[in-house]
GUGU-133340 format. One record per residue: residue in three letters; x, y, z of N, C-alpha, C in turn. Coordinates in steps of 0.001 Angstrom, whole numbers. Layout:
residues N
+-----+---------+---------+---------+---------+---------+---------+---------+---------+---------+
| res |      nx |      ny |      nz |     cax |     cay |     caz |      cx |      cy |      cz |
+-----+---------+---------+---------+---------+---------+---------+---------+---------+---------+
| ALA |       X |       Y |       Z |       X |       Y |       Z |       X |       Y |       Z |
...
+-----+---------+---------+---------+---------+---------+---------+---------+---------+---------+
This chain:
residues 168
+-----+---------+---------+---------+---------+---------+---------+---------+---------+---------+
| res |      nx |      ny |      nz |     cax |     cay |     caz |      cx |      cy |      cz |
+-----+---------+---------+---------+---------+---------+---------+---------+---------+---------+
| ASN |  -15333 |   24618 |   16032 |  -16067 |   25728 |   15850 |  -17053 |   25929 |   17032 |
| PHE |  -17252 |   27235 |   17262 |  -18180 |   27639 |   18345 |  -19268 |   28154 |   17603 |
| GLN |  -20430 |   27824 |   18138 |  -21679 |   28282 |   17442 |  -22336 |   29099 |   18556 |
| PHE |  -22801 |   30369 |   18342 |  -23323 |   31191 |   19143 |  -24755 |   31367 |   18779 |
| VAL |  -25754 |   31095 |   19592 |  -27220 |   30945 |   19371 |  -27749 |   31912 |   20485 |
| SER |  -28720 |   32748 |   19885 |  -29430 |   33486 |   20764 |  -30906 |   33399 |   20577 |
| PHE |  -31723 |   34056 |   21364 |  -33066 |   33859 |   21255 |  -33693 |   35160 |   20942 |
| TYR |  -34153 |   35363 |   19793 |  -34786 |   36684 |   19420 |  -36145 |   36844 |   19322 |
| GLY |  -36857 |   35895 |   19828 |  -38301 |   36047 |   19918 |  -38880 |   34691 |   19453 |
| GLY |  -40123 |   34708 |   18895 |  -40760 |   33472 |   18453 |  -41708 |   32961 |   19606 |
| SER |  -42199 |   31859 |   19405 |  -43197 |   31412 |   20312 |  -42512 |   30831 |   21611 |
| ILE |  -43262 |   30631 |   22570 |  -42847 |   30110 |   23763 |  -42385 |   28597 |   23732 |
| GLY |  -43063 |   27941 |   22661 |  -42703 |   26579 |   22265 |  -41190 |   26465 |   21844 |
| ASP |  -40906 |   27476 |   21064 |  -39356 |   27403 |   20717 |  -38368 |   27559 |   21782 |
| LEU |  -38792 |   28362 |   22754 |  -37974 |   28409 |   23953 |  -37998 |   27218 |   24673 |
| LEU |  -39200 |   26481 |   24993 |  -39125 |   25255 |   25675 |  -38444 |   24073 |   24953 |
| TYR |  -38565 |   24205 |   23550 |  -37845 |   23106 |   22818 |  -36362 |   23396 |   22996 |
| ARG |  -35894 |   24574 |   23038 |  -34421 |   24813 |   23215 |  -33973 |   24336 |   24668 |
| TRP |  -34789 |   24755 |   25638 |  -34420 |   24214 |   26842 |  -34385 |   22719 |   26973 |
| GLU |  -35316 |   22075 |   26336 |  -35311 |   20560 |   26153 |  -34094 |   20074 |   25681 |
| GLN |  -33622 |   20798 |   24526 |  -32497 |   20342 |   23886 |  -31208 |   20559 |   24676 |
| LEU |  -31159 |   21567 |   25587 |  -30067 |   21812 |   26438 |  -30170 |   20772 |   27757 |
| GLY |  -31253 |   20159 |   28011 |  -31325 |   19224 |   29128 |  -31879 |   19916 |   30483 |
| VAL |  -32514 |   20991 |   30254 |  -33160 |   21719 |   31465 |  -34085 |   20807 |   32041 |
| PHE |  -34971 |   20270 |   31294 |  -36138 |   19431 |   31871 |  -35627 |   18015 |   32369 |
| SER |  -34567 |   17584 |   31693 |  -34082 |   16066 |   32038 |  -33050 |   16165 |   33156 |
| TYR |  -32260 |   17301 |   33372 |  -31157 |   17234 |   34287 |  -31317 |   18404 |   35242 |
| VAL |  -31460 |   19566 |   34835 |  -31413 |   20696 |   35780 |  -32589 |   20856 |   36635 |
| LEU |  -33815 |   20815 |   36223 |  -34917 |   20938 |   36998 |  -35101 |   19651 |   37963 |
| PRO |  -34837 |   18496 |   37492 |  -34931 |   17293 |   38471 |  -33646 |   17462 |   39645 |
| PHE |  -32620 |   17855 |   39130 |  -31637 |   18092 |   40161 |  -32015 |   19292 |   41151 |
| LEU |  -32415 |   20293 |   40672 |  -32819 |   21370 |   41536 |  -33973 |   20986 |   42573 |
| LEU |  -34948 |   20291 |   42106 |  -35990 |   19626 |   42900 |  -35543 |   18820 |   44038 |
| ILE |  -34607 |   17872 |   43573 |  -34085 |   16793 |   44527 |  -33295 |   17613 |   45448 |
| PHE |  -32267 |   18430 |   45047 |  -31389 |   19257 |   45961 |  -32280 |   19934 |   46910 |
| ALA |  -33313 |   20799 |   46508 |  -34134 |   21577 |   47364 |  -34962 |   20749 |   48369 |
| ILE |  -35425 |   19568 |   48038 |  -36081 |   18658 |   48966 |  -35219 |   18197 |   50039 |
| VAL |  -34047 |   17674 |   49619 |  -33099 |   17068 |   50458 |  -32522 |   18097 |   51338 |
| PHE |  -32157 |   19344 |   50923 |  -31654 |   20320 |   51687 |  -32658 |   20872 |   52774 |
| GLY |  -33909 |   20955 |   52247 |  -35059 |   21520 |   53120 |  -35202 |   20361 |   54329 |
| ILE |  -35248 |   19045 |   53940 |  -35363 |   18113 |   54985 |  -34314 |   18200 |   55981 |
| LEU |  -33094 |   18253 |   55507 |  -31857 |   18215 |   56373 |  -31988 |   19379 |   57307 |
| THR |  -32264 |   20545 |   56690 |  -32290 |   21797 |   57455 |  -33385 |   21649 |   58624 |
| LYS |  -34574 |   21082 |   58065 |  -35742 |   21169 |   59146 |  -35385 |   20130 |   60370 |
| ILE |  -34903 |   18835 |   59913 |  -34666 |   17956 |   61079 |  -33436 |   18119 |   61873 |
| ARG |  -32567 |   19160 |   61301 |  -31256 |   19493 |   62087 |  -30439 |   18296 |   62470 |
| VAL |  -30400 |   17385 |   61774 |  -29458 |   16158 |   62002 |  -28136 |   16520 |   62171 |
| PHE |  -27560 |   17557 |   61532 |  -26180 |   17950 |   61691 |  -26216 |   19527 |   62429 |
| GLY |  -27197 |   19696 |   63065 |  -27337 |   20909 |   63752 |  -27674 |   22116 |   62808 |
| ASP |  -27121 |   23257 |   62891 |  -27266 |   24336 |   62089 |  -26124 |   24446 |   60969 |
| ASN |  -25583 |   23347 |   60694 |  -24468 |   23351 |   59581 |  -25088 |   23254 |   58349 |
| ARG |  -25318 |   24623 |   57701 |  -26029 |   24638 |   56466 |  -25169 |   24135 |   55246 |
| GLY |  -23796 |   24264 |   55536 |  -22788 |   23907 |   54442 |  -22727 |   22345 |   54227 |
| LEU |  -22639 |   21690 |   55403 |  -22756 |   20251 |   55321 |  -24161 |   19728 |   54685 |
| ASN |  -25305 |   20465 |   55041 |  -26491 |   20131 |   54567 |  -26565 |   20271 |   52861 |
| ALA |  -25998 |   21432 |   52449 |  -25828 |   21553 |   50994 |  -24968 |   20685 |   50302 |
| VAL |  -23855 |   20178 |   50990 |  -22989 |   19313 |   50290 |  -23747 |   17863 |   50129 |
| ILE |  -24318 |   17451 |   51117 |  -25121 |   16295 |   51228 |  -26238 |   16428 |   50081 |
| ALA |  -27011 |   17423 |   50163 |  -28006 |   17645 |   49089 |  -27394 |   17768 |   47716 |
| LEU |  -26271 |   18371 |   47605 |  -25682 |   18312 |   46251 |  -25452 |   16803 |   45641 |
| VAL |  -24788 |   16278 |   46663 |  -24323 |   14728 |   46307 |  -25551 |   13888 |   45932 |
| VAL |  -26606 |   14001 |   46785 |  -27796 |   13179 |   46609 |  -28545 |   13544 |   45161 |
| GLY |  -28487 |   14822 |   45009 |  -29016 |   15374 |   43565 |  -28260 |   14916 |   42457 |
| LEU |  -26934 |   14970 |   42516 |  -26180 |   14511 |   41376 |  -26194 |   12908 |   41323 |
| LEU |  -26205 |   12299 |   42418 |  -26274 |   10759 |   42261 |  -27658 |   10358 |   41786 |
| ALA |  -28711 |   11220 |   42058 |  -29955 |   10539 |   41624 |  -30053 |   10761 |   40043 |
| LEU |  -29200 |   11524 |   39489 |  -29208 |   11711 |   38072 |  -28248 |   10857 |   37289 |
| GLN |  -27558 |   10044 |   38061 |  -26623 |    9149 |   37541 |  -27188 |    8313 |   36361 |
| TYR |  -28327 |    7786 |   36658 |  -29145 |    6853 |   35720 |  -30244 |    7662 |   35229 |
| ASP |  -31002 |    7313 |   34095 |  -32093 |    8074 |   33512 |  -33411 |    7734 |   34305 |
| ILE |  -33424 |    7002 |   35295 |  -34661 |    6592 |   35931 |  -35474 |    8006 |   36461 |
| VAL |  -34633 |    8883 |   37094 |  -35300 |    9961 |   37708 |  -36006 |   10933 |   36572 |
| PRO |  -35073 |   11295 |   35518 |  -35684 |   11990 |   34525 |  -36816 |   11436 |   33865 |
| ILE |  -36815 |   10224 |   33661 |  -37943 |    9482 |   33039 |  -39192 |    9486 |   33884 |
| PHE |  -38812 |    9226 |   35190 |  -39987 |    9208 |   36269 |  -40609 |   10575 |   36100 |
| PHE |  -39810 |   11574 |   36466 |  -40417 |   12978 |   36319 |  -41093 |   13314 |   35260 |
| SER |  -40552 |   13006 |   34016 |  -41310 |   13334 |   32814 |  -42621 |   12668 |   32481 |
| GLU |  -42942 |   11482 |   33381 |  -44046 |   10682 |   33379 |  -45037 |   11216 |   34439 |
| ILE |  -44641 |   11569 |   35632 |  -45571 |   11864 |   36776 |  -46018 |   13248 |   36723 |
| PHE |  -45100 |   14265 |   36169 |  -45715 |   15647 |   36416 |  -46623 |   16065 |   35371 |
| PRO |  -46717 |   15484 |   34080 |  -47836 |   15777 |   33220 |  -49108 |   15117 |   33756 |
| ARG |  -48962 |   14004 |   34344 |  -50149 |   13305 |   34960 |  -50658 |   14047 |   36148 |
| LEU |  -49684 |   14547 |   37027 |  -50007 |   15393 |   38132 |  -50804 |   16700 |   37693 |
| GLY |  -50395 |   17299 |   36591 |  -51031 |   18407 |   36073 |  -52533 |   18109 |   35722 |
| VAL |  -52717 |   16919 |   35022 |  -54099 |   16747 |   34678 |  -54990 |   16267 |   35895 |
| ALA |  -54346 |   15673 |   36811 |  -54984 |   15300 |   38148 |  -55472 |   16626 |   38959 |
| LEU |  -54526 |   17442 |   39020 |  -54871 |   18602 |   39683 |  -56040 |   19470 |   38906 |
| SER |  -56002 |   19460 |   37582 |  -57106 |   20004 |   36831 |  -58464 |   19401 |   37116 |
| ILE |  -58462 |   18040 |   37146 |  -59652 |   17340 |   37541 |  -60165 |   17767 |   38921 |
| LEU |  -59187 |   17627 |   39918 |  -59638 |   18244 |   41319 |  -60184 |   19561 |   41380 |
| LEU |  -59492 |   20373 |   40562 |  -59907 |   21954 |   40474 |  -61510 |   21929 |   39974 |
| VAL |  -61676 |   21273 |   38853 |  -62998 |   21246 |   38397 |  -64048 |   20726 |   39348 |
| LEU |  -63656 |   19541 |   40071 |  -64465 |   18955 |   40950 |  -64806 |   19918 |   42169 |
| ILE |  -63715 |   20374 |   42779 |  -63967 |   21522 |   43769 |  -64810 |   22652 |   43351 |
| ILE |  -64734 |   23092 |   42065 |  -65585 |   24197 |   41627 |  -67056 |   23823 |   41512 |
| LEU |  -67216 |   22532 |   40988 |  -68558 |   21970 |   41041 |  -69290 |   21769 |   42366 |
| VAL |  -68452 |   21223 |   43263 |  -68998 |   20973 |   44524 |  -69285 |   22373 |   45235 |
| GLY |  -68487 |   23266 |   45133 |  -68670 |   24586 |   45567 |  -69909 |   25196 |   45181 |
| LEU |  -70438 |   24885 |   44046 |  -71731 |   25355 |   43555 |  -72856 |   25062 |   44567 |
| PHE |  -72719 |   23908 |   45059 |  -73851 |   23431 |   45859 |  -73617 |   23364 |   47313 |
| PHE |  -72401 |   23371 |   47703 |  -72194 |   23078 |   49170 |  -71095 |   24108 |   49644 |
| THR |  -71177 |   24433 |   50999 |  -69866 |   25077 |   51487 |  -69415 |   24151 |   52400 |
| PRO |  -68005 |   24477 |   52842 |  -67310 |   23386 |   53699 |  -68128 |   23246 |   55200 |
| LYS |  -68827 |   24378 |   55503 |  -69513 |   24363 |   56861 |  -70757 |   23591 |   56708 |
| ASP |  -71333 |   23328 |   55530 |  -72478 |   22738 |   55308 |  -72496 |   21231 |   55766 |
| ASN |  -71448 |   20528 |   55456 |  -71380 |   19077 |   55518 |  -69867 |   18714 |   55372 |
| LYS |  -69421 |   18011 |   56638 |  -68240 |   17418 |   56674 |  -67849 |   16271 |   55669 |
| VAL |  -68999 |   15678 |   55561 |  -68917 |   14480 |   54553 |  -68413 |   14875 |   53153 |
| VAL |  -68762 |   16114 |   52732 |  -68384 |   16401 |   51396 |  -66805 |   16660 |   51459 |
| ASN |  -66228 |   17011 |   52432 |  -64901 |   17228 |   52572 |  -64178 |   15865 |   52548 |
| TYR |  -64727 |   14785 |   53244 |  -64214 |   13460 |   53260 |  -64490 |   12884 |   51875 |
| ILE |  -65516 |   13195 |   51115 |  -65581 |   12720 |   49676 |  -64620 |   13216 |   48889 |
| LEU |  -64228 |   14595 |   48913 |  -63274 |   15188 |   48207 |  -61872 |   14538 |   48513 |
| LEU |  -61609 |   14299 |   49810 |  -60260 |   13713 |   50230 |  -60247 |   12330 |   49526 |
| ALA |  -61471 |   11609 |   49589 |  -61272 |   10236 |   49034 |  -61049 |   10346 |   47614 |
| VAL |  -61737 |   11208 |   46885 |  -61377 |   11349 |   45501 |  -60083 |   11705 |   45103 |
| SER |  -59426 |   12603 |   46042 |  -58017 |   13007 |   45941 |  -57212 |   11928 |   46077 |
| VAL |  -57358 |   10948 |   46957 |  -56570 |    9811 |   47275 |  -56697 |    8796 |   45966 |
| ILE |  -57874 |    8571 |   45616 |  -58035 |    7733 |   44562 |  -57221 |    8174 |   43170 |
| ILE |  -57407 |    9581 |   42974 |  -56717 |   10316 |   41718 |  -55093 |   10224 |   42063 |
| PHE |  -54744 |   10323 |   43226 |  -53250 |   10302 |   43558 |  -52806 |    8793 |   43245 |
| LEU |  -53640 |    7803 |   43761 |  -53197 |    6356 |   43345 |  -53270 |    6078 |   41860 |
| ALA |  -54076 |    6724 |   41174 |  -54195 |    6385 |   39715 |  -52980 |    6947 |   39035 |
| VAL |  -52509 |    8174 |   39574 |  -51364 |    8881 |   38884 |  -50267 |    7825 |   39144 |
| LEU |  -50081 |    7681 |   40435 |  -48918 |    6868 |   40832 |  -48731 |    5562 |   39989 |
| ILE |  -49912 |    4838 |   39961 |  -49918 |    3437 |   39339 |  -49567 |    3625 |   37808 |
| LYS |  -50311 |    4532 |   37244 |  -50114 |    4842 |   35669 |  -48607 |    5131 |   35491 |
| THR |  -47985 |    6004 |   36264 |  -46640 |    6476 |   36175 |  -45668 |    5282 |   36366 |
| THR |  -45817 |    4544 |   37466 |  -45015 |    3346 |   37633 |  -45099 |    2324 |   36515 |
| GLY |  -46308 |    2202 |   35939 |  -46462 |    1399 |   34780 |  -45697 |    1832 |   33622 |
| ALA |  -45762 |    3234 |   33397 |  -44975 |    3688 |   32230 |  -43529 |    3610 |   32377 |
| VAL |  -43124 |    3795 |   33523 |  -41682 |    3695 |   33790 |  -41153 |    2198 |   33794 |
| GLY |  -42175 |    1292 |   33968 |  -41587 |    -109 |   33900 |  -41535 |    -837 |   35201 |
| PHE |  -41924 |    -268 |   36263 |  -41883 |   -1015 |   37510 |  -42887 |   -2234 |   37366 |
| TYR |  -42361 |   -3381 |   38007 |  -43136 |   -4502 |   37748 |  -44379 |   -4539 |   38662 |
| SER |  -44433 |   -3775 |   39652 |  -45555 |   -3792 |   40584 |  -46789 |   -3188 |   39889 |
| ALA |  -46546 |   -2447 |   38761 |  -47768 |   -1734 |   38159 |  -48692 |   -2913 |   37610 |
| TYR |  -48141 |   -4121 |   37282 |  -49062 |   -5166 |   36748 |  -50028 |   -5516 |   37887 |
| PHE |  -49378 |   -5644 |   38990 |  -50279 |   -6097 |   40161 |  -51386 |   -5160 |   40451 |
| TRP |  -51032 |   -3871 |   40470 |  -52135 |   -2822 |   40759 |  -52968 |   -2878 |   39498 |
| TYR |  -52600 |   -2900 |   38293 |  -53472 |   -2994 |   37119 |  -54467 |   -4090 |   37195 |
| THR |  -54120 |   -5135 |   37640 |  -54883 |   -6327 |   37596 |  -55787 |   -6356 |   38719 |
| TYR |  -55435 |   -5820 |   40000 |  -56171 |   -6017 |   41243 |  -56843 |   -4775 |   41775 |
| TRP |  -56644 |   -3577 |   40950 |  -57224 |   -2293 |   41448 |  -58627 |   -2377 |   41937 |
| PRO |  -59621 |   -3032 |   41203 |  -60966 |   -2959 |   41717 |  -61018 |   -3720 |   43152 |
| SER |  -60460 |   -4742 |   43285 |  -60367 |   -5501 |   44520 |  -59855 |   -4656 |   45775 |
| ILE |  -58750 |   -4064 |   45439 |  -57936 |   -3098 |   46393 |  -58858 |   -1947 |   46778 |
| LEU |  -59485 |   -1375 |   45796 |  -60437 |    -236 |   45974 |  -61581 |    -590 |   46737 |
| LEU |  -62166 |   -1758 |   46401 |  -63367 |   -2188 |   47287 |  -62977 |   -2494 |   48777 |
| GLY |  -61769 |   -2973 |   48899 |  -61288 |   -3381 |   50305 |  -61171 |   -1962 |   50909 |
| ALA |  -60505 |    -972 |   50284 |  -60168 |     276 |   51064 |  -61658 |    1017 |   51406 |
| ILE |  -62637 |     941 |   50507 |  -63901 |    1389 |   50788 |  -64577 |     601 |   52014 |
| VAL |  -64374 |    -642 |   52000 |  -64939 |   -1283 |   53235 |  -64263 |    -986 |   54488 |
| ILE |  -62980 |    -979 |   54411 |  -62176 |    -663 |   55729 |  -62634 |     794 |   56006 |
| GLY |  -62574 |    1664 |   55112 |  -63039 |    3125 |   55454 |  -64425 |    3192 |   56054 |
| ALA |  -65318 |    2298 |   55385 |  -66769 |    2383 |   56115 |  -66711 |    1820 |   57524 |
| ILE |  -65971 |     782 |   57811 |  -65809 |     215 |   59077 |  -65299 |    1300 |   60044 |
| PHE |  -64136 |    1990 |   59758 |  -63683 |    2973 |   60634 |  -64611 |    4076 |   60795 |
| TRP |  -65447 |    4490 |   59781 |  -66335 |    5577 |   59819 |  -67637 |    4908 |   60856 |
| LEU |  -67879 |    3910 |   60746 |  -68967 |    3415 |   61580 |  -68497 |    3215 |   63063 |
| ILE |  -67277 |    2738 |   63242 |  -66655 |    2781 |   64609 |  -66619 |    4153 |   65158 |
| GLY |  -66111 |    5178 |   64380 |  -66243 |    6620 |   64785 |  -67461 |    7231 |   65066 |
| SER |  -68505 |    6830 |   64268 |  -69846 |    7522 |   64469 |  -70702 |    6728 |   65648 |
| VAL |  -70365 |    5597 |   66056 |  -71040 |    4855 |   67067 |  -70773 |    5532 |   68581 |
| GLY |  -69407 |    5955 |   68748 |  -69137 |    6667 |   69981 |  -69683 |    7937 |   70056 |
| GLN |  -70126 |    8652 |   69058 |  -70597 |   10031 |   69242 |  -71904 |   10070 |   69689 |
| LYS |  -72205 |   11061 |   70547 |  -73577 |   11342 |   71001 |  -74380 |   12141 |   70076 |
| ARG |  -75564 |   11892 |   70028 |  -76462 |   12623 |   68907 |  -77480 |   13403 |   69554 |
+-----+---------+---------+---------+---------+---------+---------+---------+---------+---------+
C-alpha cells in the first residue's frame, strides 16, 4: 500500500518532526554539509586542476562514506545545538562589551573576546566529544583547570615578550 501524505499547515514543529522522521537531519543535511565542504576545499586547492566533475565525484563519495556509520549524524546532532548556545553567549557578551567599549578604544578588549571565544569553543568541543563517547573527553573533563591555567600562563608569557619589544 502506498500512503500519500501532504502538509496542509500546522505548526513549524510538525514540519520539523516530519523532516526528522524522513531522515533530513540525520542524513540529508550532514551529507550536504560534508559534500559542500569537501567540494569547496577540492575546488579551492585545485589538486585536480579545474576538473569540477572529478571534485564532485570525490565529494559525493566522501559524503556518502561519512554517513556509513551513525557517528557523523550523532556528532552533528550533539555539536550544532551546543554551537547555537555558544553563539548566543558570544552575541550577548559582544552586546554588553559594546555598551562600554568600541574596538578602537582598546585592543585588549578584542583579545579578551577572542580568549573567551576560544574557551567557549573548547567547552563545546569537549562536551560534544564526551556526549559522543570519545574517550579523550575524560582527560579533558578531569584536567581542564590545569590546561586552562597553563594556556593562560603561556599566553601571558607571549604577551609579555611581545610588549617588551615595543617602544612606548
